[in-house]
N, C-alpha and C positions, 0 to 999 in steps of 0.2 A: 384599153380604153372598155369600158361598158357595152356602148354599142355604135353601128356605122353613121356615120353623118356629117355633116358642112359643120365646122365648128368656129366661131370668133373668139381667140383669147385679149384678154387686157390685161395691164400693167398699171400701179398705181404705186409712189414713193415718196421720199423726204429723203437723198435728193434728187438726182437724178437712177436713171434703170435702165437696162435691157433688157428683153428678154427672146431666148435663146429657144427653137425648136429641131428636132430633128425628123428626118423621112421616116427612120429608126432607130435600133435602141442605140445606137453610135455616136458619140458627141462626134467625131469627123467631119459628119452628115448635116450639122445642125447650122441654122441660115438665123438670123435675128429678124422676130417679123415683128414685135413694137420696143418703142422704145420710149425716157419721158428727159428730157432736155438735147440738147445740144452737143452734134459728136466733137468739137472745140471744147465744149465747153457744158458738163456735168451737174454742175455744178447752177446752172443757169436755170432752173427749173424745178420744183415741189410741188406736191397736192397737197392735199388734207385727206385723212386715214380714209381709204376703199372709194378716192374718188379718181376716178377714171374715165372722165368725158371732156377734161379739161386741155387734153389739146390729141386732135386728130394720128397723132404717132402713137397714143399708148395701147390702138382697138387694131386689131392685124384685119387682113382680110382673112374670108374665108378658108380651111384648112380644111381637105377633106382627111377623115382618120377611120382606123377599119377597125371594127369590133376583133377582141382579142388579140389586136397587134402593140407590142410595145414602143413609147417611143421617149425619148428623151430629150426632157427640158429643164432648159435651166433661167437660172433671174439671178445678173447683178447688176447692183448696187454701189455707187456710191456717196456717200455719206459724210459729213460733215460737220454739223454741231445741229445742237437744238431738237426737236420731235426728228424720230429715226421711226421708218415702218417703210415695210413693202408686202404688196403683195401682188397677187395673181388671179386673173378669174379667169376660169374652163368648167363650161362656157361662159361666158359673157353672157354676165347678169346675177352669178352666183361668184364668190371668191376663197382663196385658199391665202392663210396670213404667212407668211417668211417671218414677219420682224426677228430683227437683228439680238440676242442676247435672250430668246424666248425658252423656257424647258417645258416645252408644251410640243404634242404632236399634233398638227396639223398637215398634215397629210389626203388627200382625197384615197376614201378606204372601199366606198359605196356610190353608185349610180344614185343618181336623185330619183324620186317614184313624185310622178310631173302627175299622179291620178288618185293618188292616199283622200282617204276621207277627209272632212276637212276634222278640223279639232275645235271648233267653234262648238260652245255648250250652248242649250235651250237658256231661253233670256231671263235674267236675273237670277241665273244660277252663278259658279263657281269652283275653280277645278283646284278640289286638296291634293297636292301632292303627292306619291308613296315616297320614300327615302328607304336606300340599304348601304350599310348598315344600318344599327336601332342608334341615332344619334340623339338619343337619351334626354330626349323634348318631355316625356313626361314627367310632372311635377305635383310634388304632395302642398294642395295649398294650405293643412292647417298639420302644425307636427303631431297638434292634442287630438286629430282625429284620423283613424285608419282606415285605408282606403278610399282618403277622399284629394282624390287626381284629375288633376285639368292633363285630362291627355296631350299629346305631345301628334308630332309628323305621324301618321299612317304607314307603318310600315310592309314591303316590298316581300314579298317570301323569297326568300335564298334561293328557291329551286328558279323561278321563275329571274333573278337577277344574274343567277349562273349563266343563264342558258341565253341571255343577250350578251352577257361578256363574253361568254366563250364563241359565243358566232362574231363577233365582233373581232378579238384575238385571231381567230382561224385565217379572218380575212389579210388583218392588217399583217401576221406571220408570209401569208402570202406576196408580198410585194415588198417586207422590208428582211424579210428571214429570219434570222436568230434576233436581231436589232434592239426588239422589245420583249422583257420576261416580265409576266405577272405571277408575282412573292402575294398570298392575301391577295390583298385588294391594293397592293403599291403596285405601281409598275417604274419597272428598273428599263433606265438603257443602258446597254451594257458597253459601248461603245464609247463611251465616256461617263459611264459608274456614277449615273445622280439616278433619283427618282426624277421621273416628269407629268404632267400634268396630264390627262387627255378630259375633254369637257365638252362634248357632242350630242344636239337632236339625233336620232338613230327615229326607224317607224318600220312596225315588225305586222307586213300585210296579215296574216293570219298567227291565231293563236297558237298552233302546233307547228310554222315551219320554225328556220332555222336562219331565214333570211332576213337580212336586214338593209334598210338605203337610206337615205338621207331625205326627210322631207321638206316639197318645195319650198322655197322661201322662207325656213325656219333655221338658219344660221345667227347665230349671233355673235356680235361684235366685241371687239374683249377692249380696245382703245376707245369705245365711244366717251365724249366726252359728257357728262352726270352733271347737272346744275341744282342744288339744293336750294328749294325756294322757303324761305318761311317767316312767319309775322307776330312781331313782339311788343309787346309795351309793358316798359315799368317791369321787367324781367332780368334785369342788369346780371346778377353770378349763373342764371341759366343761358345767355348768348355767350357767355364768357366760355361758361362748361362746352359749349359747341364748340367753339372756333377750337380750342383747345383740343378737344379730342380729333379733331378733326388735320389741323396741326400735326400733329401724332400721327397719323396712318399718313402724310407726307412726308414725314421726318424720317419715319420708320422705314420709307421704300416699300410700304402697302400698296399704295395706289395715287399718280399723281395729276390723272385725268377728271377734275374735278373745282366745280368752283360752288360759289355761297352767295344766294342772292338773298341781305337783310332787308325785309319791311320794318321800317319803323314809325309808331303813335305816336314820337313825343316822348320820346323815355325820359327821363330826370333823372332817376336812379345810374344811370351808367354813361359816360361820353364812348358813345358806339364807333366814332370817328377814330379816335383814340386808342380803344381797344384794335381796333384794323390794324390801327399804324404801328404797335406795340409785336402785332401776332407777327408769325412765321408765314403766314401765307396773306400775307398782303393785296398782294399780286391777285388774289385768287377769292376777292369779298367785293362786294358791290353792293351798296344802301341804298336804297330809297326811302328817301322821309316822305311824311302823311301830315298835315296838317289841320287836319279829319276826324271825326270819328272813326273807332274803329271799326273796321267794315271789312270783314276777314276774306272770305268772295272775293271783293274787287282787288285787295289786296294780293293776292295769291295772282290770279288774273296778269293785274299790274306788273308783278315779280317778273311775269314771265312773258312778257311784254318787251319789259326794258331789255332782254337779250340784243332784241335788234339796232340798240342805240349804243351796243357797249358790243367793239369789235372783234374782243379774243369770243363773246359769247353768241356774236348770232351763227348759230350756225343748226338751220333749217333740225338734219340728223344729227341733234344731242337728244339726249335722253332730259325729260324733268321731273324728281321727284318730291314732291311736295311734302313738308316734316314737320317733327316737332323739336321743343328745345326737351323738352326733360329725358331724355335716352341718351342709352350708351353705345355705341355704336360699334362690332367688333371689324375685326381689319380686314373682313373678308367681304365688306358690308357692298362696297360699290361691283364689285366682281360678280355679287348676289344679283345684284339690281338687274344688269347688263345680259345674263344668264335667263331673264326671265322677262326679259323685256323687248319684243321681236317685233323692230319696224312694219305696221301697219297689219299685223296678228295679237299681239297682245300686249295684255300693262303686266304691273303686277302691283299686288298688295301684301306685303310681308306681315305678318301679325306678331305684334310684342309680347311680349312678359310684364307682366302689371305686377309694379313689385306692392305689396298692400301697406298702410300707415304704418310706420315706424321700423320698416325692417331694410335692408341695404342686398347688395348684392352676394356679399358671404355668408350676412347672417339673414336669409329670404325666406317667406311665405311671397306666394307668386300665383301669379294663374294668367291664362291668354289671351286675350283681348281679342276673340272672334269677329266681333259685332262691331268693331267700328273700321273706314276705310280712308280714314284721313292721310294714312301714307300712301303715298301715290307715284308709281314710276311709270311714264310714258313717255314716249319719243316726242319731239317738238310738234313734229308732221299731222303724228295723232291728236296732240291739244288739240291745234289748229280745227283737227277738219270737225270731231264735236262741241268747240269753243270753248272749250273750258270750263269754268264753273260758272253756275250759273247765281248772278251777281245781281241781278236783277229780282231773285224771287228770295234771295237772302242775303239781303243788304242791310236790313236790321235787326236779322234773327239768326242765331245759331243754335247749329246740333240741323241733323240730318244733310248737310250738305254732303257729306261723305257719300251719302246713299246716292244721292242725285247725281253724283257726279262718276260713281259706278255706271248709274243706270244712261247717262247719256254717252259712255265707252262702249257698251256692249251694245247701245243703239244706232253703232257704225261699223256692227260688226266686228268689234274688238273680243276676244277671250280673257277672261283674267282670270290669275294663277298666283296661286296665295299658301307660303308654305311662314309654319314657324320657322322662326329663323333661331338657335341658338347663340346666346348671348349678345339676345337684343336686349335690352334692359326697358321698362317704362315706370321712376321715381315718380314714385305718390306725391303728389303737391296741395292743396287745398284748394279749392274750386270759390272758395266765398269772396274773397277779396278781389275774382277777378274782374278783369272792367268789361269783359261781355257774357257774366251773368246773368244779368237780368234781362239777357236774349234769348236764353236758353229757351228750346219749348218744350 
């Protein structure tokens, strides 16, 4: 244990589960401290992901733990069908995910630091993330002009990255022995002979220290549902392109916890309902039809509000992502959104690589678009806190509504994280015939 104290534990799962804790390091002294379901029927109850308060039995009484002492803890789960997950919160208020079939380390390695300085930046500023190793995001905007570069993500120095990784591996090996081995930047599970993913927020209190801790409140949720909201009018081929990309992500197993809400303004070049019915993700698409003049901000707000009326989308702890039609989504897109969107703390606005007119992904000239914030990912609870988009101010005009959205989010003490995302392309399209062009600021 990191520190002595009285702790509550909690468990969440689909379907039933039990949480056992020993008074020491030996399983024989373990007792059941929390459970979900009935002793006679473990399939009788289930929760949403990380829902720890559905039943009183999910949360333990306070249990005294001593610093430096080892304790055996075991989570048992019985799963029947559909969604499969089990999470343990220790102390209650944070959580560990031991979901089945995950190839990811989720063991608690460090203490939680409650007194870390705020990560919030000054008003109207964004946090541009640094990366290691080089993700090759620097691009040449024009092949006929030397050194005409659109710079990619800032690189984290190797010595700084190595120090953090070495500190983490030292603590991990204290708890797991030689179970995990790092080769270059690939982490191996030696017991199963496979690579595993390690993806967590850690905080280093001082520049020269090797001590790390988990910043309180900065744990990202791996399986949170993401709902994309998009507006459309007479862009049939592009909405078809978007749906086909999402269907491919689903069919290849890259992600399944997502939905799409389409707000359509009387499109005449495509039957959107037929398009949905013929897709492989028809149960993941909701359509809202509008008969009024096109109002982008109100449409996006209405798209988010619709989630309350659709049972499978009615989850205040899901993530909203406002998107565009002319974009290619990399396979890890949803994971990236989840990583950088922390409930009550941050929202995510990835930068897109905009292709120039006449160019494609295979034959490209492009540049990173860093001035727009129309691609916005945030928790539904946070969206409701700042009121979404200003539909009154931007009802009849287009342009500037994304900057206003960022200002509103920062105004409720959310920080913005920004990253140039590899393989996240935006196709060129002519704006002259857009239905909203007359309203451009």
